[in-house]
PDB file with SEQRES, HELIX, SHEET and CRYST1 records, atoms N, CA, C and O in Angstrom:
SEQRES   1 A   80  MET SER ARG LEU THR ILE GLU VAL THR PRO LYS GLN HIS          
SEQRES   2 A   80  GLN HIS ILE LYS SER LEU ALA ALA PHE ARG GLY GLN THR          
SEQRES   3 A   80  ILE LYS GLU TYR VAL LEU SER ARG ILE PHE PRO ASP ASP          
SEQRES   4 A   80  GLU ASP HIS ALA TYR LYS GLU PHE LYS ALA PHE MET HIS          
SEQRES   5 A   80  ASN ARG ILE ALA GLU ALA GLU LYS GLY GLU LEU SER GLU          
SEQRES   6 A   80  ARG SER LEU GLU ASP ILE THR LYS ASP VAL LEU SER ASP          
SEQRES   7 A   80  SER HIS                                                      
HELIX    1 AA1 PRO A   10  PHE A   22  1                                  13    
HELIX    2 AA2 ILE A   27  ILE A   35  1                                   9    
HELIX    3 AA3 HIS A   42  GLU A   59  1                                  18    
HELIX    4 AA4 LEU A   68  ASP A   78  1                                  11    
CRYST1    1.000    1.000    1.000  90.00  90.00  90.00 P 1           1          
ATOM      1  N   MET A   1      73.145 142.830 129.899  1.00  0.00           N  
ATOM      2  CA  MET A   1      73.830 141.556 129.919  1.00  0.00           C  
ATOM      3  C   MET A   1      75.312 141.811 129.678  1.00  0.00           C  
ATOM      4  O   MET A   1      75.678 142.661 128.866  1.00  0.00           O  
ATOM      5  N   SER A   2      76.152 141.083 130.376  1.00  0.00           N  
ATOM      6  CA  SER A   2      77.604 141.222 130.231  1.00  0.00           C  
ATOM      7  C   SER A   2      78.138 140.229 129.216  1.00  0.00           C  
ATOM      8  O   SER A   2      77.512 139.210 128.924  1.00  0.00           O  
ATOM      9  N   ARG A   3      79.294 140.544 128.693  1.00  0.00           N  
ATOM     10  CA  ARG A   3      79.960 139.664 127.735  1.00  0.00           C  
ATOM     11  C   ARG A   3      81.253 139.182 128.359  1.00  0.00           C  
ATOM     12  O   ARG A   3      81.960 139.945 129.019  1.00  0.00           O  
ATOM     13  N   LEU A   4      81.560 137.906 128.147  1.00  0.00           N  
ATOM     14  CA  LEU A   4      82.798 137.305 128.635  1.00  0.00           C  
ATOM     15  C   LEU A   4      83.584 136.811 127.433  1.00  0.00           C  
ATOM     16  O   LEU A   4      83.054 136.077 126.599  1.00  0.00           O  
ATOM     17  N   THR A   5      84.840 137.207 127.342  1.00  0.00           N  
ATOM     18  CA  THR A   5      85.705 136.779 126.246  1.00  0.00           C  
ATOM     19  C   THR A   5      86.943 136.133 126.835  1.00  0.00           C  
ATOM     20  O   THR A   5      87.573 136.681 127.739  1.00  0.00           O  
ATOM     21  N   ILE A   6      87.287 134.963 126.316  1.00  0.00           N  
ATOM     22  CA  ILE A   6      88.517 134.294 126.739  1.00  0.00           C  
ATOM     23  C   ILE A   6      89.316 133.925 125.502  1.00  0.00           C  
ATOM     24  O   ILE A   6      88.754 133.680 124.434  1.00  0.00           O  
ATOM     25  N   GLU A   7      90.616 133.888 125.656  1.00  0.00           N  
ATOM     26  CA  GLU A   7      91.481 133.494 124.552  1.00  0.00           C  
ATOM     27  C   GLU A   7      91.813 132.017 124.696  1.00  0.00           C  
ATOM     28  O   GLU A   7      92.240 131.562 125.758  1.00  0.00           O  
ATOM     29  N   VAL A   8      91.610 131.278 123.618  1.00  0.00           N  
ATOM     30  CA  VAL A   8      91.954 129.861 123.575  1.00  0.00           C  
ATOM     31  C   VAL A   8      92.693 129.594 122.276  1.00  0.00           C  
ATOM     32  O   VAL A   8      92.585 130.358 121.317  1.00  0.00           O  
ATOM     33  N   THR A   9      93.434 128.516 122.256  1.00  0.00           N  
ATOM     34  CA  THR A   9      94.130 128.143 121.028  1.00  0.00           C  
ATOM     35  C   THR A   9      93.108 127.635 120.015  1.00  0.00           C  
ATOM     36  O   THR A   9      92.001 127.251 120.394  1.00  0.00           O  
ATOM     37  N   PRO A  10      93.462 127.629 118.743  1.00  0.00           N  
ATOM     38  CA  PRO A  10      92.552 127.065 117.748  1.00  0.00           C  
ATOM     39  C   PRO A  10      92.178 125.609 118.070  1.00  0.00           C  
ATOM     40  O   PRO A  10      91.040 125.194 117.851  1.00  0.00           O  
ATOM     41  N   LYS A  11      93.130 124.851 118.584  1.00  0.00           N  
ATOM     42  CA  LYS A  11      92.865 123.451 118.933  1.00  0.00           C  
ATOM     43  C   LYS A  11      91.849 123.363 120.079  1.00  0.00           C  
ATOM     44  O   LYS A  11      90.939 122.536 120.041  1.00  0.00           O  
ATOM     45  N   GLN A  12      92.007 124.212 121.092  1.00  0.00           N  
ATOM     46  CA  GLN A  12      91.058 124.222 122.207  1.00  0.00           C  
ATOM     47  C   GLN A  12      89.671 124.649 121.726  1.00  0.00           C  
ATOM     48  O   GLN A  12      88.664 124.078 122.145  1.00  0.00           O  
ATOM     49  N   HIS A  13      89.619 125.639 120.858  1.00  0.00           N  
ATOM     50  CA  HIS A  13      88.338 126.097 120.313  1.00  0.00           C  
ATOM     51  C   HIS A  13      87.639 124.966 119.571  1.00  0.00           C  
ATOM     52  O   HIS A  13      86.441 124.747 119.749  1.00  0.00           O  
ATOM     53  N   GLN A  14      88.383 124.252 118.742  1.00  0.00           N  
ATOM     54  CA  GLN A  14      87.803 123.153 117.978  1.00  0.00           C  
ATOM     55  C   GLN A  14      87.316 122.051 118.905  1.00  0.00           C  
ATOM     56  O   GLN A  14      86.266 121.454 118.669  1.00  0.00           O  
ATOM     57  N   HIS A  15      88.076 121.781 119.959  1.00  0.00           N  
ATOM     58  CA  HIS A  15      87.697 120.749 120.927  1.00  0.00           C  
ATOM     59  C   HIS A  15      86.382 121.128 121.623  1.00  0.00           C  
ATOM     60  O   HIS A  15      85.474 120.304 121.732  1.00  0.00           O  
ATOM     61  N   ILE A  16      86.288 122.362 122.085  1.00  0.00           N  
ATOM     62  CA  ILE A  16      85.061 122.832 122.742  1.00  0.00           C  
ATOM     63  C   ILE A  16      83.891 122.807 121.762  1.00  0.00           C  
ATOM     64  O   ILE A  16      82.785 122.395 122.112  1.00  0.00           O  
ATOM     65  N   LYS A  17      84.144 123.246 120.548  1.00  0.00           N  
ATOM     66  CA  LYS A  17      83.101 123.273 119.521  1.00  0.00           C  
ATOM     67  C   LYS A  17      82.593 121.860 119.229  1.00  0.00           C  
ATOM     68  O   LYS A  17      81.390 121.650 119.073  1.00  0.00           O  
ATOM     69  N   SER A  18      83.505 120.899 119.155  1.00  0.00           N  
ATOM     70  CA  SER A  18      83.130 119.506 118.900  1.00  0.00           C  
ATOM     71  C   SER A  18      82.309 118.935 120.047  1.00  0.00           C  
ATOM     72  O   SER A  18      81.305 118.260 119.820  1.00  0.00           O  
ATOM     73  N   LEU A  19      82.734 119.203 121.279  1.00  0.00           N  
ATOM     74  CA  LEU A  19      81.993 118.709 122.440  1.00  0.00           C  
ATOM     75  C   LEU A  19      80.583 119.295 122.474  1.00  0.00           C  
ATOM     76  O   LEU A  19      79.620 118.590 122.776  1.00  0.00           O  
ATOM     77  N   ALA A  20      80.468 120.570 122.166  1.00  0.00           N  
ATOM     78  CA  ALA A  20      79.154 121.211 122.141  1.00  0.00           C  
ATOM     79  C   ALA A  20      78.274 120.587 121.061  1.00  0.00           C  
ATOM     80  O   ALA A  20      77.109 120.271 121.306  1.00  0.00           O  
ATOM     81  N   ALA A  21      78.830 120.413 119.873  1.00  0.00           N  
ATOM     82  CA  ALA A  21      78.073 119.819 118.770  1.00  0.00           C  
ATOM     83  C   ALA A  21      77.639 118.400 119.105  1.00  0.00           C  
ATOM     84  O   ALA A  21      76.520 118.001 118.783  1.00  0.00           O  
ATOM     85  N   PHE A  22      78.506 117.643 119.744  1.00  0.00           N  
ATOM     86  CA  PHE A  22      78.195 116.269 120.140  1.00  0.00           C  
ATOM     87  C   PHE A  22      76.965 116.238 121.043  1.00  0.00           C  
ATOM     88  O   PHE A  22      76.183 115.288 121.001  1.00  0.00           O  
ATOM     89  N   ARG A  23      76.796 117.275 121.857  1.00  0.00           N  
ATOM     90  CA  ARG A  23      75.661 117.340 122.781  1.00  0.00           C  
ATOM     91  C   ARG A  23      74.482 118.130 122.195  1.00  0.00           C  
ATOM     92  O   ARG A  23      73.470 118.329 122.866  1.00  0.00           O  
ATOM     93  N   GLY A  24      74.620 118.574 120.946  1.00  0.00           N  
ATOM     94  CA  GLY A  24      73.550 119.331 120.315  1.00  0.00           C  
ATOM     95  C   GLY A  24      73.375 120.717 120.904  1.00  0.00           C  
ATOM     96  O   GLY A  24      72.263 121.243 120.953  1.00  0.00           O  
ATOM     97  N   GLN A  25      74.482 121.313 121.354  1.00  0.00           N  
ATOM     98  CA  GLN A  25      74.437 122.621 121.993  1.00  0.00           C  
ATOM     99  C   GLN A  25      75.321 123.611 121.245  1.00  0.00           C  
ATOM    100  O   GLN A  25      76.211 123.228 120.487  1.00  0.00           O  
ATOM    101  N   THR A  26      75.056 124.879 121.476  1.00  0.00           N  
ATOM    102  CA  THR A  26      75.979 125.903 121.004  1.00  0.00           C  
ATOM    103  C   THR A  26      77.163 125.922 121.964  1.00  0.00           C  
ATOM    104  O   THR A  26      77.102 125.333 123.044  1.00  0.00           O  
ATOM    105  N   ILE A  27      78.238 126.598 121.572  1.00  0.00           N  
ATOM    106  CA  ILE A  27      79.392 126.713 122.470  1.00  0.00           C  
ATOM    107  C   ILE A  27      78.964 127.405 123.766  1.00  0.00           C  
ATOM    108  O   ILE A  27      79.350 126.979 124.855  1.00  0.00           O  
ATOM    109  N   LYS A  28      78.178 128.457 123.651  1.00  0.00           N  
ATOM    110  CA  LYS A  28      77.706 129.173 124.843  1.00  0.00           C  
ATOM    111  C   LYS A  28      76.914 128.240 125.757  1.00  0.00           C  
ATOM    112  O   LYS A  28      77.158 128.200 126.963  1.00  0.00           O  
ATOM    113  N   GLU A  29      75.977 127.497 125.197  1.00  0.00           N  
ATOM    114  CA  GLU A  29      75.169 126.574 126.007  1.00  0.00           C  
ATOM    115  C   GLU A  29      76.038 125.514 126.670  1.00  0.00           C  
ATOM    116  O   GLU A  29      75.850 125.180 127.840  1.00  0.00           O  
ATOM    117  N   TYR A  30      76.992 124.990 125.907  1.00  0.00           N  
ATOM    118  CA  TYR A  30      77.867 123.952 126.451  1.00  0.00           C  
ATOM    119  C   TYR A  30      78.700 124.485 127.615  1.00  0.00           C  
ATOM    120  O   TYR A  30      78.747 123.872 128.681  1.00  0.00           O  
ATOM    121  N   VAL A  31      79.354 125.625 127.409  1.00  0.00           N  
ATOM    122  CA  VAL A  31      80.218 126.186 128.454  1.00  0.00           C  
ATOM    123  C   VAL A  31      79.399 126.521 129.699  1.00  0.00           C  
ATOM    124  O   VAL A  31      79.812 126.199 130.813  1.00  0.00           O  
ATOM    125  N   LEU A  32      78.250 127.160 129.524  1.00  0.00           N  
ATOM    126  CA  LEU A  32      77.425 127.504 130.683  1.00  0.00           C  
ATOM    127  C   LEU A  32      76.919 126.262 131.410  1.00  0.00           C  
ATOM    128  O   LEU A  32      76.832 126.253 132.638  1.00  0.00           O  
ATOM    129  N   SER A  33      76.585 125.219 130.660  1.00  0.00           N  
ATOM    130  CA  SER A  33      76.110 123.991 131.315  1.00  0.00           C  
ATOM    131  C   SER A  33      77.220 123.310 132.103  1.00  0.00           C  
ATOM    132  O   SER A  33      76.957 122.641 133.101  1.00  0.00           O  
ATOM    133  N   ARG A  34      78.460 123.481 131.656  1.00  0.00           N  
ATOM    134  CA  ARG A  34      79.590 122.893 132.382  1.00  0.00           C  
ATOM    135  C   ARG A  34      79.955 123.721 133.611  1.00  0.00           C  
ATOM    136  O   ARG A  34      80.402 123.170 134.618  1.00  0.00           O  
ATOM    137  N   ILE A  35      79.772 125.017 133.539  1.00  0.00           N  
ATOM    138  CA  ILE A  35      80.109 125.892 134.662  1.00  0.00           C  
ATOM    139  C   ILE A  35      78.995 125.895 135.714  1.00  0.00           C  
ATOM    140  O   ILE A  35      79.268 125.891 136.914  1.00  0.00           O  
ATOM    141  N   PHE A  36      77.749 125.901 135.257  1.00  0.00           N  
ATOM    142  CA  PHE A  36      76.597 125.971 136.155  1.00  0.00           C  
ATOM    143  C   PHE A  36      75.673 124.777 135.913  1.00  0.00           C  
ATOM    144  O   PHE A  36      74.633 124.921 135.270  1.00  0.00           O  
ATOM    145  N   PRO A  37      76.044 123.603 136.421  1.00  0.00           N  
ATOM    146  CA  PRO A  37      75.193 122.419 136.208  1.00  0.00           C  
ATOM    147  C   PRO A  37      73.805 122.625 136.827  1.00  0.00           C  
ATOM    148  O   PRO A  37      73.642 123.344 137.813  1.00  0.00           O  
ATOM    149  N   ASP A  38      72.823 121.977 136.220  1.00  0.00           N  
ATOM    150  CA  ASP A  38      71.433 122.121 136.664  1.00  0.00           C  
ATOM    151  C   ASP A  38      71.229 121.675 138.107  1.00  0.00           C  
ATOM    152  O   ASP A  38      70.471 122.296 138.853  1.00  0.00           O  
ATOM    153  N   ASP A  39      71.902 120.607 138.495  1.00  0.00           N  
ATOM    154  CA  ASP A  39      71.764 120.131 139.865  1.00  0.00           C  
ATOM    155  C   ASP A  39      73.038 119.410 140.285  1.00  0.00           C  
ATOM    156  O   ASP A  39      73.955 119.239 139.482  1.00  0.00           O  
ATOM    157  N   GLU A  40      73.091 118.990 141.540  1.00  0.00           N  
ATOM    158  CA  GLU A  40      74.310 118.372 142.058  1.00  0.00           C  
ATOM    159  C   GLU A  40      74.630 117.050 141.375  1.00  0.00           C  
ATOM    160  O   GLU A  40      75.790 116.641 141.331  1.00  0.00           O  
ATOM    161  N   ASP A  41      73.629 116.388 140.851  1.00  0.00           N  
ATOM    162  CA  ASP A  41      73.829 115.081 140.236  1.00  0.00           C  
ATOM    163  C   ASP A  41      74.105 115.167 138.739  1.00  0.00           C  
ATOM    164  O   ASP A  41      74.165 114.140 138.064  1.00  0.00           O  
ATOM    165  N   HIS A  42      74.272 116.365 138.217  1.00  0.00           N  
ATOM    166  CA  HIS A  42      74.454 116.543 136.779  1.00  0.00           C  
ATOM    167  C   HIS A  42      75.633 115.726 136.241  1.00  0.00           C  
ATOM    168  O   HIS A  42      75.488 115.003 135.255  1.00  0.00           O  
ATOM    169  N   ALA A  43      76.778 115.839 136.876  1.00  0.00           N  
ATOM    170  CA  ALA A  43      77.967 115.118 136.406  1.00  0.00           C  
ATOM    171  C   ALA A  43      77.736 113.616 136.466  1.00  0.00           C  
ATOM    172  O   ALA A  43      78.124 112.891 135.549  1.00  0.00           O  
ATOM    173  N   TYR A  44      77.112 113.145 137.533  1.00  0.00           N  
ATOM    174  CA  TYR A  44      76.832 111.711 137.655  1.00  0.00           C  
ATOM    175  C   TYR A  44      75.876 111.253 136.553  1.00  0.00           C  
ATOM    176  O   TYR A  44      76.094 110.210 135.936  1.00  0.00           O  
ATOM    177  N   LYS A  45      74.828 112.024 136.307  1.00  0.00           N  
ATOM    178  CA  LYS A  45      73.862 111.654 135.269  1.00  0.00           C  
ATOM    179  C   LYS A  45      74.521 111.628 133.890  1.00  0.00           C  
ATOM    180  O   LYS A  45      74.247 110.742 133.080  1.00  0.00           O  
ATOM    181  N   GLU A  46      75.386 112.600 133.631  1.00  0.00           N  
ATOM    182  CA  GLU A  46      76.088 112.651 132.351  1.00  0.00           C  
ATOM    183  C   GLU A  46      77.007 111.442 132.204  1.00  0.00           C  
ATOM    184  O   GLU A  46      77.055 110.815 131.146  1.00  0.00           O  
ATOM    185  N   PHE A  47      77.734 111.121 133.269  1.00  0.00           N  
ATOM    186  CA  PHE A  47      78.623 109.964 133.245  1.00  0.00           C  
ATOM    187  C   PHE A  47      77.824 108.673 133.064  1.00  0.00           C  
ATOM    188  O   PHE A  47      78.219 107.803 132.288  1.00  0.00           O  
ATOM    189  N   LYS A  48      76.718 108.547 133.769  1.00  0.00           N  
ATOM    190  CA  LYS A  48      75.885 107.349 133.678  1.00  0.00           C  
ATOM    191  C   LYS A  48      75.357 107.163 132.248  1.00  0.00           C  
ATOM    192  O   LYS A  48      75.374 106.049 131.724  1.00  0.00           O  
ATOM    193  N   ALA A  49      74.896 108.234 131.624  1.00  0.00           N  
ATOM    194  CA  ALA A  49      74.410 108.158 130.245  1.00  0.00           C  
ATOM    195  C   ALA A  49      75.538 107.781 129.293  1.00  0.00           C  
ATOM    196  O   ALA A  49      75.351 106.966 128.390  1.00  0.00           O  
ATOM    197  N   PHE A  50      76.712 108.377 129.501  1.00  0.00           N  
ATOM    198  CA  PHE A  50      77.869 108.054 128.670  1.00  0.00           C  
ATOM    199  C   PHE A  50      78.216 106.574 128.793  1.00  0.00           C  
ATOM    200  O   PHE A  50      78.430 105.894 127.789  1.00  0.00           O  
ATOM    201  N   MET A  51      78.269 106.075 130.037  1.00  0.00           N  
ATOM    202  CA  MET A  51      78.619 104.673 130.260  1.00  0.00           C  
ATOM    203  C   MET A  51      77.555 103.733 129.700  1.00  0.00           C  
ATOM    204  O   MET A  51      77.884 102.668 129.178  1.00  0.00           O  
ATOM    205  N   HIS A  52      76.294 104.115 129.803  1.00  0.00           N  
ATOM    206  CA  HIS A  52      75.215 103.295 129.247  1.00  0.00           C  
ATOM    207  C   HIS A  52      75.425 103.113 127.741  1.00  0.00           C  
ATOM    208  O   HIS A  52      75.297 102.007 127.217  1.00  0.00           O  
ATOM    209  N   ASN A  53      75.748 104.208 127.057  1.00  0.00           N  
ATOM    210  CA  ASN A  53      76.001 104.136 125.612  1.00  0.00           C  
ATOM    211  C   ASN A  53      77.232 103.292 125.307  1.00  0.00           C  
ATOM    212  O   ASN A  53      77.222 102.499 124.365  1.00  0.00           O  
ATOM    213  N   ARG A  54      78.286 103.455 126.091  1.00  0.00           N  
ATOM    214  CA  ARG A  54      79.520 102.684 125.870  1.00  0.00           C  
ATOM    215  C   ARG A  54      79.274 101.195 126.093  1.00  0.00           C  
ATOM    216  O   ARG A  54      79.782 100.367 125.336  1.00  0.00           O  
ATOM    217  N   ILE A  55      78.504 100.843 127.117  1.00  0.00           N  
ATOM    218  CA  ILE A  55      78.193  99.439 127.388  1.00  0.00           C  
ATOM    219  C   ILE A  55      77.382  98.857 126.240  1.00  0.00           C  
ATOM    220  O   ILE A  55      77.639  97.734 125.807  1.00  0.00           O  
ATOM    221  N   ALA A  56      76.405  99.611 125.743  1.00  0.00           N  
ATOM    222  CA  ALA A  56      75.598  99.151 124.611  1.00  0.00           C  
ATOM    223  C   ALA A  56      76.474  98.915 123.385  1.00  0.00           C  
ATOM    224  O   ALA A  56      76.293  97.922 122.680  1.00  0.00           O  
ATOM    225  N   GLU A  57      77.422  99.817 123.123  1.00  0.00           N  
ATOM    226  CA  GLU A  57      78.344  99.644 122.001  1.00  0.00           C  
ATOM    227  C   GLU A  57      79.197  98.398 122.188  1.00  0.00           C  
ATOM    228  O   GLU A  57      79.416  97.644 121.239  1.00  0.00           O  
ATOM    229  N   ALA A  58      79.676  98.180 123.397  1.00  0.00           N  
ATOM    230  CA  ALA A  58      80.512  97.008 123.676  1.00  0.00           C  
ATOM    231  C   ALA A  58      79.717  95.724 123.491  1.00  0.00           C  
ATOM    232  O   ALA A  58      80.236  94.741 122.962  1.00  0.00           O  
ATOM    233  N   GLU A  59      78.464  95.726 123.923  1.00  0.00           N  
ATOM    234  CA  GLU A  59      77.621  94.539 123.768  1.00  0.00           C  
ATOM    235  C   GLU A  59      77.354  94.226 122.301  1.00  0.00           C  
ATOM    236  O   GLU A  59      77.128  93.069 121.947  1.00  0.00           O  
ATOM    237  N   LYS A  60      77.378  95.242 121.447  1.00  0.00           N  
ATOM    238  CA  LYS A  60      77.204  95.048 120.008  1.00  0.00           C  
ATOM    239  C   LYS A  60      78.515  94.657 119.330  1.00  0.00           C  
ATOM    240  O   LYS A  60      78.538  94.363 118.135  1.00  0.00           O  
ATOM    241  N   GLY A  61      79.609  94.656 120.100  1.00  0.00           N  
ATOM    242  CA  GLY A  61      80.912  94.333 119.533  1.00  0.00           C  
ATOM    243  C   GLY A  61      81.634  95.528 118.948  1.00  0.00           C  
ATOM    244  O   GLY A  61      82.641  95.364 118.260  1.00  0.00           O  
ATOM    245  N   GLU A  62      81.140  96.724 119.205  1.00  0.00           N  
ATOM    246  CA  GLU A  62      81.760  97.949 118.694  1.00  0.00           C  
ATOM    247  C   GLU A  62      82.852  98.390 119.665  1.00  0.00           C  
ATOM    248  O   GLU A  62      82.665  99.324 120.445  1.00  0.00           O  
ATOM    249  N   LEU A  63      83.979  97.715 119.607  1.00  0.00           N  
ATOM    250  CA  LEU A  63      85.073  97.958 120.544  1.00  0.00           C  
ATOM    251  C   LEU A  63      86.221  98.691 119.865  1.00  0.00           C  
ATOM    252  O   LEU A  63      86.430  98.558 118.659  1.00  0.00           O  
ATOM    253  N   SER A  64      86.949  99.451 120.636  1.00  0.00           N  
ATOM    254  CA  SER A  64      88.114 100.166 120.129  1.00  0.00           C  
ATOM    255  C   SER A  64      89.322  99.238 120.139  1.00  0.00           C  
ATOM    256  O   SER A  64      89.468  98.401 121.030  1.00  0.00           O  
ATOM    257  N   GLU A  65      90.168  99.391 119.162  1.00  0.00           N  
ATOM    258  CA  GLU A  65      91.408  98.622 119.100  1.00  0.00           C  
ATOM    259  C   GLU A  65      92.521  99.303 119.890  1.00  0.00           C  
ATOM    260  O   GLU A  65      93.588  98.722 120.085  1.00  0.00           O  
ATOM    261  N   ARG A  66      92.280 100.531 120.346  1.00  0.00           N  
ATOM    262  CA  ARG A  66      93.295 101.306 121.053  1.00  0.00           C  
ATOM    263  C   ARG A  66      93.371 100.877 122.512  1.00  0.00           C  
ATOM    264  O   ARG A  66      92.373 100.477 123.111  1.00  0.00           O  
ATOM    265  N   SER A  67      94.570 100.968 123.067  1.00  0.00           N  
ATOM    266  CA  SER A  67      94.758 100.624 124.476  1.00  0.00           C  
ATOM    267  C   SER A  67      94.339 101.799 125.359  1.00  0.00           C  
ATOM    268  O   SER A  67      94.261 102.939 124.902  1.00  0.00           O  
ATOM    269  N   LEU A  68      94.071 101.502 126.622  1.00  0.00           N  
ATOM    270  CA  LEU A  68      93.743 102.553 127.578  1.00  0.00           C  
ATOM    271  C   LEU A  68      94.891 103.551 127.684  1.00  0.00           C  
ATOM    272  O   LEU A  68      94.668 104.754 127.817  1.00  0.00           O  
ATOM    273  N   GLU A  69      96.108 103.047 127.624  1.00  0.00           N  
ATOM    274  CA  GLU A  69      97.286 103.920 127.703  1.00  0.00           C  
ATOM    275  C   GLU A  69      97.318 104.908 126.537  1.00  0.00           C  
ATOM    276  O   GLU A  69      97.592 106.092 126.736  1.00  0.00           O  
ATOM    277  N   ASP A  70      97.036 104.424 125.313  1.00  0.00           N  
ATOM    278  CA  ASP A  70      97.032 105.305 124.143  1.00  0.00           C  
ATOM    279  C   ASP A  70      95.938 106.373 124.249  1.00  0.00           C  
ATOM    280  O   ASP A  70      96.169 107.540 123.932  1.00  0.00           O  
ATOM    281  N   ILE A  71      94.766 105.969 124.691  1.00  0.00           N  
ATOM    282  CA  ILE A  71      93.657 106.911 124.838  1.00  0.00           C  
ATOM    283  C   ILE A  71      94.000 107.961 125.885  1.00  0.00           C  
ATOM    284  O   ILE A  71      93.758 109.151 125.683  1.00  0.00           O  
ATOM    285  N   THR A  72      94.565 107.519 127.002  1.00  0.00           N  
ATOM    286  CA  THR A  72      94.945 108.442 128.077  1.00  0.00           C  
ATOM    287  C   THR A  72      95.978 109.447 127.589  1.00  0.00           C  
ATOM    288  O   THR A  72      95.875 110.637 127.886  1.00  0.00           O  
ATOM    289  N   LYS A  73      96.973 108.977 126.842  1.00  0.00           N  
ATOM    290  CA  LYS A  73      97.990 109.885 126.302  1.00  0.00           C  
ATOM    291  C   LYS A  73      97.357 110.935 125.393  1.00  0.00           C  
ATOM    292  O   LYS A  73      97.707 112.113 125.468  1.00  0.00           O  
ATOM    293  N   ASP A  74      96.425 110.514 124.534  1.00  0.00           N  
ATOM    294  CA  ASP A  74      95.754 111.450 123.632  1.00  0.00           C  
ATOM    295  C   ASP A  74      94.973 112.505 124.409  1.00  0.00           C  
ATOM    296  O   ASP A  74      95.045 113.694 124.098  1.00  0.00           O  
ATOM    297  N   VAL A  75      94.235 112.071 125.410  1.00  0.00           N  
ATOM    298  CA  VAL A  75      93.433 113.005 126.201  1.00  0.00           C  
ATOM    299  C   VAL A  75      94.329 113.994 126.930  1.00  0.00           C  
ATOM    300  O   VAL A  75      94.051 115.193 126.949  1.00  0.00           O  
ATOM    301  N   LEU A  76      95.401 113.496 127.527  1.00  0.00           N  
ATOM    302  CA  LEU A  76      96.304 114.376 128.264  1.00  0.00           C  
ATOM    303  C   LEU A  76      97.023 115.349 127.343  1.00  0.00           C  
ATOM    304  O   LEU A  76      97.253 116.499 127.720  1.00  0.00           O  
ATOM    305  N   SER A  77      97.381 114.909 126.146  1.00  0.00           N  
ATOM    306  CA  SER A  77      98.064 115.813 125.217  1.00  0.00           C  
ATOM    307  C   SER A  77      97.100 116.863 124.666  1.00  0.00           C  
ATOM    308  O   SER A  77      97.520 117.978 124.356  1.00  0.00           O  
ATOM    309  N   ASP A  78      95.811 116.522 124.540  1.00  0.00           N  
ATOM    310  CA  ASP A  78      94.813 117.489 124.075  1.00  0.00           C  
ATOM    311  C   ASP A  78      94.535 118.568 125.101  1.00  0.00           C  
ATOM    312  O   ASP A  78      94.146 119.680 124.744  1.00  0.00           O  
ATOM    313  N   SER A  79      94.730 118.253 126.374  1.00  0.00           N  
ATOM    314  CA  SER A  79      94.401 119.222 127.421  1.00  0.00           C  
ATOM    315  C   SER A  79      95.533 120.207 127.674  1.00  0.00           C  
ATOM    316  O   SER A  79      95.377 121.113 128.493  1.00  0.00           O  
ATOM    317  N   HIS A  80      96.656 120.058 127.003  1.00  0.00           N  
ATOM    318  CA  HIS A  80      97.791 120.973 127.223  1.00  0.00           C  
ATOM    319  C   HIS A  80      97.970 121.889 126.057  1.00  0.00           C  
ATOM    320  O   HIS A  80      98.872 122.726 126.062  1.00  0.00           O  
TER     321      HIS A  80                                                      
END                                                                             
């Protein structure tokens, strides 16, 4: 078996680690699942599940006070 090593910033490492934990996966499992999705509809299924949860939260009144612009700025600044 081969080993792959990449250098990331501490912030990027924490972000990847958090995303993996959110999905109940190890970092290795998370990265491999993102690189090699199980099927062509994987991204759609993931998005659909995410939106289903967000809609359920909204119906319960669990809404964010942040604007779309603020959220977008945060996401874009995290990716750099």
